[in-house]
N, C-alpha and C positions, 0 to 999 in steps of 0.2 A: 504493500500500500504506500509506504513512504517513497519508494523508488518511482512508482508510477506518478505520484503527485509531483515529484521533483522534475521528472521528464516532461510532464505537461507544462510546468512553469517555464522550463528552458525553451520549449517549443513556442509558448506564448511570447516569450522575449523575442524569438525569431520573427513572429508575426508582427510585433510592434516595430522592430527594427526595419523590416522590409517595407512595411507600409509607410513608415517615416521617411525612408529613402525615396519611395515613389512620390510622396507628396512634396518633397523638396527638389526632386529632379525636374529639369526643364522640359516637361511633357506638353505644356500648353493646356492641360486639363484643369478644369475648375472643380474644387471639392464641393462647391455648392450645386453645380449643375450635373457634372459627369459622374457616371457610376464607377465604382472601384474596378469593375471588370474591364473598363476601357483601357486601363493601364496594360492589360494583356494584349492589346493590339497596337501598342506603341513600341519604339525601339527599346524601352525598358521592360519588355515583357518577361525577362528573366526574373526581375524583382517581384513581379506579380506571381510568378510560378513559385518562388520561394515562400511568399506569403500564404499561398493556398496549401502548399505541401506541409509547411510548419503548422498551420491551423489544423490540417488533417491529423498530424502527429499529436497535437494537443488533445484532439477529440478521442483518438484511439487510446492514448495514455490515461485520460480521465475515465474512459469507459472501464479500463482495467482497475483503476483505483477505486471507483464506485462499486464495482463488482466485489472487490475484496473487502471493502468497508461495510457494505450493506447486504451482501449476499444475494440469494435468489429473489428476494422481494423487490430488488431493484432491476430485475431482468429487462423490463420494458425501457427503462432509462438507458441501460447499456445498449440495447438494440437501436434506440434513437440516436445515440452518440455514434454507433457504428455506421449508421446511414449518413450522418453528418460527415464523418471522417472519409468515407468512401466517395461521397459527392465532392468534397473539397479536394481530395487527392486527384480526382479526374478532371476537374473543371477547366484547368488551364490548358488542357489538350483539346478543349472544345471552346475556342474563343467566341466572344459575342460578335454579332454582325456589326460592321461599322455603321455609325449613324447615317441614315439616308440610303443605305445599300439595300438591295433586295434581300428578303429573308432566305436563309439557307438551312439545311439540315443540321449543320454544325451549330449555328446560332440557336436553333430550336433545342438541341441537346444541352447547350449552355443554360438556357432558361430552365429546363427541367432539373438540371443539376443544382442550380442556384435555389430553386424551390425546395428541393430535397434537403439541401444543407440548411437553409434558413428555417424551414419548417421543422426540421429535425431538432435543431438547437432550441427553438421556442417550445416545442412540445416536451422536450427533455426537461426544461426548466419548470414547466407547469407540473409535469408528472412527478418530478423529484419533490417539488413543494408539497404536493398532495401526500406523498409517501412519508416525508419527514413530519408532516403535521400530525401523523398518527402516533408520534412519540418515538423514543429510542435515540440512537446515535444521530447527531446533527439536528436534533429537534429545533434548536434555537435558530437554525439557518433557514427554516421553512419560509418565513416571511421574506427573506432576502431572495430566495429562489423565485418566489411568486412575484415580487416586485420587478426583478430583472426580466422575468418571463413576460410580464405585462408590458414593460418598455419595449421588448423585442416585438411583441404582438402589435403594439401601437405603431411602431416603425413599419412593420409589414403592411398594416392597413394603410398607412400613408403612401407607401410605394404603389399599392393597388389603386388607391384613389387618384394618384397622380396621372393615371391613364385618362381620366375623365376631367380633371381640373388642371388647367394650364398653370395656375399659381403654384400648385404642388409639383407639377411636372418640372417647372423651372428650378425647383429645389430638390430634385430627385437625389442628387449626390449627397446633400446634407442629411436627408432623411435616412439614406442607406448607411451613411457613416454613423448615424445615431444607433442603427441596429448593430453595427460592428462594435461600437463602444459598449453597448449593453451586453452583447454576447461575450466579448472578451472579459468584461467584468465578471460575468457569471462563471465562465471557465476558470478565471483566476481565483475566485472565492473558493470553489470546490477543489481546485488543485491544491490550494493551501491547506484546506481541510484534510485532504488525503496525505499530503506531505508531512503535516504536523501531527497526524494521528489524533485529530480532534475527536472528542467523544460527545 
């Protein structure tokens, strides 16, 4: 459990470092308007791939840590984290379509993988909150998991509404980055819980 949590934390550091690099690199992209995935179709695509793979590693390590900490009662959370990890690991090989370009099968696969990853993380946060609310180990973290899950869900709702509301669409990048911040925070909280053997 301790090793899995530590690995997840190291992987999260890699996510933050790679995303920080991408946001500082001269890509011409706006963090307010442009999705994070758009870094994957710029000359800095390698940095995006590092971000996706390290986030996948954090998901896989946290799945192991939660499984060891909570046992079979957390099986659904482990499965959701495995879905997240698989989708994040694959997504940079299926880049988004360039804005304004005709839709492609690769772009469609990218959207499906993004949905699986974002949905998996959000569902995992809510499921873990429900599980911890029943008592036992990490009971005090149930409200944290629920609050961060709610933030992720709100950001996902904003992304969906952005398709119909131009004002939100113009802030797609900002809303998506809100999801990333919420998700990374959730992963960090429970990686620390695993690494520190919190009871």
